[in-house]
N, C-alpha and C positions, 0 to 999 in steps of 0.2 A: 621893399625891393628897390634896388638902385636902377637908374635909367638904363645903364648898359645891360644889366641882367634882364630887364624887361624887353629891351630891344632884341637881344639874342633869342630869348624865349619866344617872343612873338614871331620872329623870322622863321624859327624852326617849326612852330605850330602851324603856320600858314603852309609851309612846304609839306609838312607831314600830313596834314589834312587832305591836301590836294592829291598827294601820292597815294594815300590810303584809299581814297574814294575811287581813283582810277584803277588801282590794282584789285580792289574789291569787286568792281563790276567786271573786270576781265576774268576773274576766277568764277564769278557767278555765271557768266556766259559759258565758261568751260563746263560748269555743272549742268547747265541746260543742255549742252551738246551731249554730255554723257547720259542723261536721263531723258532724251528726247523721245525715245521709243515708249517710255512709260506715260508720257504726257500727250503725244500726238495721237489723234484718232479716238480718244476716249470721251469726247464731247463733255469736257470738264468746264465748269464755270470759272470765271476769272478769280473769284475769291479762293477757290481751291488751289489754283496755280500759285497765287500769292502766298498761301500757307506753305506750299511745297518749297518755294524759294526761301521763305522766312525761316523754316526749320532747317534748311540746308546751309544757310549763310553762316551760322556760328561755327560750323565745322571747318570753314576755310580761314577763320581768324588766326589760328596758329601758324599758317603759312604767310598770310598777308601782313600781319603785325610786325614780325622781325624784318621782313624785306622792306616794309615802309620805313621803319626806323633807320635801317642801313642806308637806303637811298636818300632819305631826307637829311641825314647827318652829312653824307658826302656832299650833297648839293648845297646845304646851308653853309658849311665851313669852307667849301670850295669857292662859293661866292664871296665870302668874307676875305679869303686870301687873294682871289682874283681882282677884287676891287680895292685892294690895299687897306682894307679896314683892319686886318690883323697888324699890319705895319704901324698903323696909327695907334692901336692898342698897346703894342710893344713899346712904342716911343713914349707912351704915357706911363710905362711901368706895369702894364697889365699883361701877364703871361697867358699862354694858351690854357694852362691848368685853371687859372682864375676865370677865364672866359667860359670854360666848360662847367663851372660850378652850378649855376642855376639849372642848366640842362641835365646835369647829373642827378640832382634832386628830383627833377621831373621824371626822368627815366626810371629811377628806383621806385617812385610812386606808381608809375605805369606798370612796372613789372609785378608789383603786388596786386594791382587790379587785374592783370593778365592771369595771375595764379587763381584768384577767386572766380574769374570768368571761366577758366578751364575746369575748375572744380565743381561749379554749380550750374552754369548756363549751358556749356557744351554737352555734358551728359544728358541733360533733360531735353535739349533740342534734338540731339541725335536719336534719343528714344522716340520722340514724337515723329521725327522724319522717317524712321524705319517703319513705324506703324502706318503712317500716311501712305507710304509707298505700297505697302501690302493692300491697304484698302482701296487704293486707286486701281490696282490690278484686278481686284475682285468686284469693282464697281460695274464694269462692263465685261462680263465673261465672254460674250460673243466676240468682242474685240481682243480678248486676251489669248486667243488661239493663234500662236505664232507658228508659221510653217517651219518644218525641219526639226522640231524639238517637242518633247512631251510637255503638255500643259495640264496642270492639276485643276479640275473643276468639280467640286463636290467629291463624289466617290469614284470619279472617272479620271484617268490619265489619257489624254487625247493627243495624238500626233498626226499631223497632216504633211504630206510630202510637198503639196503645191496648193496655193489658193489663187482663185481668179474671180472674175466678175466685178461689178461696180463697187460692191461693198465687201468683197472677199467671201461671198456666200457659197461659191462653187469650190468643192474640195476634191482632191485627187490623192489616192494612196492613204486612206484613213486607217489608223490603228488605234484601238481603244482597249485599255486595261481597266477592268472593273473589279473592285473588291469591296465588300461591305465590311463595316467595322466589326471586329470580333470573329469574322468568318475566316476559315482556312483555305477554302477553295477560291480559285481565281477564274475569271472569264476573260478571254481574249477575242476581240472582234476585229476582223479585217474586211475592208471593202475597197473596190477599185475607185469608186466615185461616191460623192455625197453632196448633200445640199443642206446648208445651215440657215435656219430661220429663227429669228429672235426679235423681241420688241422690248423697248425701254419700259413700257407699262405692263409687260407680261412677266410672270415669274417662272416661265418655262423656256428652256433652250431646246429647240426641236432639231433633231438630226435625222435626215432621211438618207439612208445608206442603200446603195445599189450594187448588185452583183458581188456578193461577199460570202463569208462563212465565219463561224465562231467555234472556238474550243472552250470547253468548260470542264474543270477538274471535278471529279466525283469523290465525295467523302464516304468512306466505308469504315465500319467498325472492326472488320476482320484484319488482323495484322498481315496475313498472307496476301490478301487482296490489295492492301495498302502498298505493299512493296512493288506491285505491278504498275502503280501510278495510273489508275484508270481515268479515262476522260471520255467526254461525249463530243462529237463533231457534227455540225450541221451546216448546210449552205442555204442561201436565200437570194432572191432576185431583188427584193425590196424590204427594208425594215425601217420602222420609225421608232426613234428613241426620244423620250422626253426627260430632260434633266431638270429637277426642281432647283430653282435658284432663289427660293424664298429667304433662306438663311444668309445668302451672299448679298442680295440687294438690300436687305434691311440693315446692313452693317453701318454703324455710325462712323462718320469720318474721323471723329475724335476718340473712338474706342481703342483702348490700348490692349493689344493682344500678344505682342511679342515679348518673349522672356528677356530679361536683362543680360547684357554682355559686358565685357570689360570696358568698352567705350561708353557705356551708359551709366556708369557708377561714379559717385564722388569719392573723396578720399576715405571717409568713414566706412562707406559701403565696400570699398575695395579691400580695406584691412580685414573686415569681417568675412568677405568672400574668400580671400586668400587663405585665411585661417581654416575655413571649412574645406577648401580644396586640398590643402596640404594634409589635413586630417584624413580626408577620404582617400588621398593618394597613398598614405601609409597603410591604411586598412586594406586597400585594393592590392597593394604590392605584397603584403603579408598573405592575403588570401590566395593570390596567384602562386606564390612560393609554396604554400601548404598544399595546394592542389597538385602542383607538379611533383612535389615530394611524395605525396600519397600515391600518385599514379605509378611511380617507379619503386614503391615499397621501400623507401629509405627514411631514416630518421635523422634529425639534425643533432640529436644528443650524442655525446661522445660514447663509443662502445666501452663496455666494462673492461674488455681486454683488447688492446690494439696489437701489442707485441710483448710477449712475456719477458723479453730481454731488455727492451727500452723502458717498459713500465716498471717503476720502482716500487709500486704497491705490492704488498704481500698478498698473494692469491693462492687459491687451492690448486695444488699440482695436478690433482685428478681432473679438475675442470679445464686446466690448460691442456692436458693431454687429450681430453675428449674434443676440445676445440680444434687442436691441430690435426687430429685424426679425421675430423669431419671435413676440414679444409682440404686435406691431402686426398680424400676419397673422391673429390670431384674431378672428373677427367678433363684433360686439356681440350678435347673436342667433344662437345655435347652430342653431336650427330652420331658419335660412336655408340651411344646408348640405344639407338633405334636400329632395327634390323632391315625393315623394308624401306624402299624409296618413297612409298606413299606417306609413311609416317615422317620421314625426313622432310619431304616437301611441305607437309602440313605444319611442321615445326617452323620451317623457314617462313612460311606464309604468315603464321601467327606472330613471329618476331618482326617481320616487315610491317605488318599492320600496327603492331604495338609501337614501333619506332615512328611510323608516319603519324599516328595519333598523338604521340608525345611531342613530335615536332610541330604539329598544328597547334597544340595547346600552348607550347612555348612561344611560337610566333604570334598567336593571338594575344597572349599575355604581354608580350613586348609591345605590340601595337597599342594596347590599352594603356600601358604605362607611359608610352611615348606621347599619346594624345593628352593625358592628364598633365604631364610635365609641360607640354606646349601651352595648355590652358593656364597653368600656374605662372609660367614665364610671361604670357601675354598680360595677365593681370598685374604682375609686378612692374612690367614695362609701362603700363598705363598709369600706375601710381607715380613712378618717377617722372613720367612725361609731363605731369602737371607742374612740377617744379622746373623742368627744363624750359618750358615756355616762358616763364618769368625770367630765368637766367639768360635766355636767348635775346631778350630785349636789351638787357645790359650789355651783353657781348657784342651785339651788332652796333650799338652806339659807340663803344670804345674801339671798334674797328672803323666805322664810318667817319666819325668826327676827326680823328687824327689823319686818316687817309685823305679826306677832303682838304685839310690844311696843308698836306704835303704836295698833292698833285696840283693844287691851286686852280682848279677848274670847276665851275658851276654849271648850271643848265642841265640839259637832258642828253648830253653827248657822252663824254668819257665817264661821268659818274654812273650812268646806267650800265656801261660795260663792266666796270669794277663790281657794281652791286650784284648784277646777274651772275657773274663768275663766282663771287664769294658765296652767294646764296645757293647756287647749284652744288657747290662743294659741301655746304652745310646740309642741304636736303639729301644729297646722295649718301653722305656718311650716316645721317639719321635713318634713312631707309635700310641701308646695309646693316647697321647695328641692330635695328628692330628685327629683321629677318634672322640674323645670326643668333640673337637672344631667344627668339621663339623656338628655334631648332636646338636650343640648349648648347650652342657652340661657345657662347660666352655668357657670363652672368647678366641678368636683365639690367642691373645697375650700370654696368659698363656699356651695354647696348644703347641705353637711353642717353647717357652722358658722353658717348664717344665723340660726337660732333663738337660738343663744348670743350672737351679735353684737347681736341686737335686744333681748334681755332683760338683757344685762349692764349697760347704763346704768340700768335700773330697779333692779337689785340694788345698784349703787353708790349711787344716790339714796336708796333706803330705808335702807341701812346708815348713810349719812351723817346723815339726818334723825333716825333712831332714837338713834344714839349722842350726838347733840347736843340731844336732847329738843325737836326742832322740831315734830314731829307730821306727819301725812300731808298735811294741807292747812291752811294758815294762813288761817282764815276772815276775820281782820281785813283781810287784803289784798284780799279780795273784797267785804266788807261796807262798809268805810270809804269807798271811792269812790262806792258807791251811796248811802250816807248823805249825803255831801257834795252829790251831785247832787240828791237830794230836797230838801235844805235850800235850795239855790239856787232850785229851782222854786217852792217855797212862798213864799220871800221875794219873788220876782218877781210872783206872783199877788196877794200882800198889797199891794204897791205899786200895782198896777193897780186894785185895789179902792178904795184911798184916792183 
């Protein structure tokens, strides 16, 4: 490696490392702010918090890495141009393209590393992170009761309107839904106030409820009684409930319980999962179609006789005559077949119920198909996104390096403005494309690569203008037409004055 290449590479690496560390900690602080409710008040040890941040940190690399490359490129080449180092290189016969050669090799190598990082490290870290979040919430169920929303603890869903007291043990407006696994009946308990008692060394969460009542559904074997939806109601002045927390407090912090999602799969697993999802989608779609077809008593096969005139096949004339006679025998108004209004109303009611039932089946089938399509598109988008991360590193370099050489400004002033503006556009298009692809508005490939397609012309334009010393904007092309227009106007006014 020549001295010049080593100097350019060293200058870039120093700037890149500094920018990456600063941005990394900024995004980490943002993550802490987002998940502060899950960490605060849980009496967690320091190592558990470190694991939480350690598993979260790989998820922000796809955001930090391209932005760091963009900002470091603008700052490095801006410093070279501002300090007339590029002028010295050009006077020695070294072009900008030649100066970028060593960094280009480094950025291509970094993009390959980014791909493998996105394919292997990020899915595993995200998998660990989701499981750790779940286990932290279950570690302290007494602290997991958040007011204003239902909190699942064991077989109970507990909602509290207001919490008070030093440790939030005094409750107001308590609503509890209880359902045992495999049971069809449900118990709903309401109380005006309550008192929460729990201990870290105890496996019981004790709830003392005051001035309340409960409803309990009653299961009966008689169909006629079941239609009446029987229930039992009772009131109480005080009731003590003990919730067994043995299974929750014995959870290992490293126990993996969450099922895989598209963000937790590598490339090979995504291909296998997409194949399974598409196969299930085809079967589900065919099943829904058959179900709807059978409900309305239609067949998808072509009838033997559609129209005896248009059908060129030789058919039995007697069969055709019978078919036409049967068709013509059906009256235009089916209600004319019934004499009494009661029979007519019953017919209309049956038709209405049949239509509503078919409408519900069709709507339910559409929702199922839509959710499966959304899941397939999400997995395809995650697959393409692993390649986009690597390409984004190359793209940001070929935007930042020529832009820094053109604006000729280093430091943390103007380069930060350009870097943030470009990255906001990149991130916004990425998010927009992802949402649009998930909703099946555009193909997942286009949704994942949309930001790259939009910004690639900018990278090509900036690289072309910087390597040919054209500049960002040729002001003469803007000012000369205005100058000529002004001269014509002044000449016209002077002639009128004479």
